[in-house]
Each structure stands twice: as C-alpha cells, then as structure tokens.
C-alpha positions as CSV (number, residue, x, y, z in Angstrom):
1,L,-66.3,-32.0,35.4
2,K,-68.3,-32.6,32.6
3,M,-71.5,-29.9,31.5
4,E,-73.8,-29.7,28.3
5,S,-72.2,-27.8,25.8
6,P,-73.4,-25.4,24.3
7,G,-73.9,-24.9,20.0
8,Q,-74.6,-22.3,17.4
9,N,-78.0,-23.3,17.5
10,V,-80.0,-21.2,20.6
11,L,-82.0,-24.0,22.3
12,E,-83.6,-24.5,25.0
13,R,-81.3,-27.2,27.9
14,T,-81.2,-27.7,31.6
15,S,-78.0,-27.5,31.8
16,V,-78.0,-24.4,33.6
17,V,-81.8,-22.1,35.0
18,V,-81.6,-18.7,35.7
19,Y,-83.7,-17.5,38.6
20,P,-86.4,-14.9,38.0
21,H,-84.5,-13.6,42.4
22,G,-81.2,-13.8,40.7
23,G,-79.9,-17.2,41.4
24,V,-78.2,-19.3,39.4
25,E,-78.1,-23.5,39.0
26,A,-75.6,-25.1,37.2
27,R,-76.5,-28.6,36.7
28,F,-73.3,-31.0,35.8
29,T,-71.8,-34.4,36.6
30,V,-68.4,-35.4,38.0
31,G,-66.2,-38.4,37.6
32,L,-65.0,-39.4,41.2
33,P,-61.5,-40.7,40.5
34,A,-61.3,-44.7,42.1
35,Q,-58.9,-47.5,42.4
36,G,-60.2,-50.6,41.3
37,R,-64.2,-50.5,43.0
38,S,-62.8,-47.9,45.8
39,I,-63.1,-44.0,45.3
40,M,-60.0,-41.7,45.9
41,G,-61.8,-39.8,48.9
42,G,-58.2,-37.5,49.1
43,V,-58.1,-36.8,45.8
44,A,-62.1,-36.7,45.4
45,A,-62.3,-34.0,48.0
46,R,-60.2,-31.8,46.3
47,I,-62.1,-31.7,43.5
48,L,-65.2,-31.0,45.1
49,C,-63.7,-28.8,47.1
50,D,-60.7,-27.0,45.9
51,L,-61.3,-27.0,42.4
52,L,-65.2,-26.6,41.6
53,P,-65.4,-23.6,44.0
54,S,-62.3,-22.1,41.5
55,I,-64.5,-23.6,38.9
56,V,-68.1,-22.0,40.0
57,D,-66.1,-17.9,41.0
58,A,-65.1,-18.2,37.0
59,T,-67.9,-18.8,35.6
60,L,-71.1,-18.5,37.4
61,I,-70.5,-15.0,39.5
62,A,-71.7,-12.3,37.5
63,S,-68.3,-10.0,38.9
64,A,-66.1,-12.7,36.3
65,L,-68.1,-12.6,33.4
66,D,-68.7,-10.0,30.8
67,L,-72.3,-9.1,31.4
68,G,-71.9,-6.1,28.0
69,A,-71.3,-9.5,25.8
70,I,-74.5,-11.7,27.8
71,K,-76.2,-8.5,27.5
72,Q,-75.4,-8.0,24.0
73,H,-76.0,-12.2,23.7
74,V,-79.5,-12.3,25.3
75,E,-80.7,-8.9,23.2
76,L,-79.7,-10.7,20.7
77,V,-82.0,-14.0,20.4
78,E,-84.4,-12.6,21.7
79,D,-84.9,-10.3,18.4
80,Q,-84.2,-13.8,16.8
81,D,-87.0,-14.7,18.1
82,A,-89.5,-11.5,18.1
83,L,-88.3,-11.8,14.2
84,R,-89.7,-16.2,13.2
85,G,-92.6,-14.8,15.3
86,L,-93.2,-12.6,12.2
87,L,-92.1,-14.6,9.4
88,D,-95.4,-16.9,9.6
89,A,-97.9,-13.5,9.2
90,A,-95.5,-12.1,6.3
91,G,-95.9,-15.4,4.8
92,L,-92.2,-16.4,4.7
93,V,-90.2,-19.4,5.9
94,G,-87.2,-18.4,7.1
95,F,-84.6,-15.2,6.5
96,V,-81.4,-15.3,6.1
97,P,-79.3,-12.0,6.6
98,N,-77.2,-9.8,3.6
99,G,-73.4,-11.8,3.8
100,A,-74.2,-14.9,5.3
101,N,-71.9,-18.3,5.1
102,L,-74.4,-20.6,5.5
103,A,-72.3,-23.3,4.7
104,R,-70.6,-25.1,7.0
105,A,-66.4,-26.5,7.3
106,S,-68.3,-30.6,7.3
107,G,-71.2,-32.5,7.9
108,A,-70.7,-32.8,11.9
109,S,-69.3,-29.6,12.7
110,D,-71.9,-25.8,13.7
111,K,-68.6,-23.9,12.4
112,P,-68.9,-22.1,9.1
113,M,-66.5,-22.8,6.5
114,D,-63.6,-21.0,5.1
115,F,-64.8,-18.1,2.6
116,K,-62.4,-19.2,0.1
117,K,-63.8,-22.6,0.0
118,A,-67.8,-22.7,0.0
C-alpha cells in the first residue's frame, strides 16, 4: 500500500479528503502481488480484505486517533494562515518565531539541523 507522505509544509493535497458531512476519502495505490504476468489472487484477497480494513480502522476512524492532537494541529495551521494574511499589510514578507532553528539537517531533509551543529 502506498499513499503520499506529508512533510512539514502545509499544502493542499488530494490523498485524503475530509468532507463537510464528516466523510473521509483516502486515496492510495495497492501493488498486487504477481508471479510473472498473473496476479496471486489469494494473497491479493488477504491484502484487500484483511490488511486494508485493519489499516483503515487504525488510521481513519476517529475513535482510533488522538483527536486533541488533530485539533491542535488544525488550530496551528489556521493561526499560521491568519498570520500570513497579515504580512502584506504590515509590509513584511515572512515571520520567524524566537528560538527557531532554520538550518536543515541536509538539503534534502525537512528535519532541523542538530542545535550543536547549527
């Protein structure tokens, strides 16, 4: 199973859609096992009928999630969006909070550089 993996940037994505009525749509790909040019039906059935429902139950059902952490994340994103909306009127182009570690571990990483190296 493969789904787009989020990073530290908050971007509109299409891999998971939450609808106003409360429904959730998750989009992913499933690599079905094969031997040569034939799908291995028994293994594929286990993936789709056993593994996939357990993954859905553990990741997309509200009772299995930390709703407090999700609410905090959404509020943080809303705060960031509101702050960005105020930048232009204030003649600013960005903001950096006190104590921010802007250096990255590498050019291909979103992870911050170790403070000892920064």
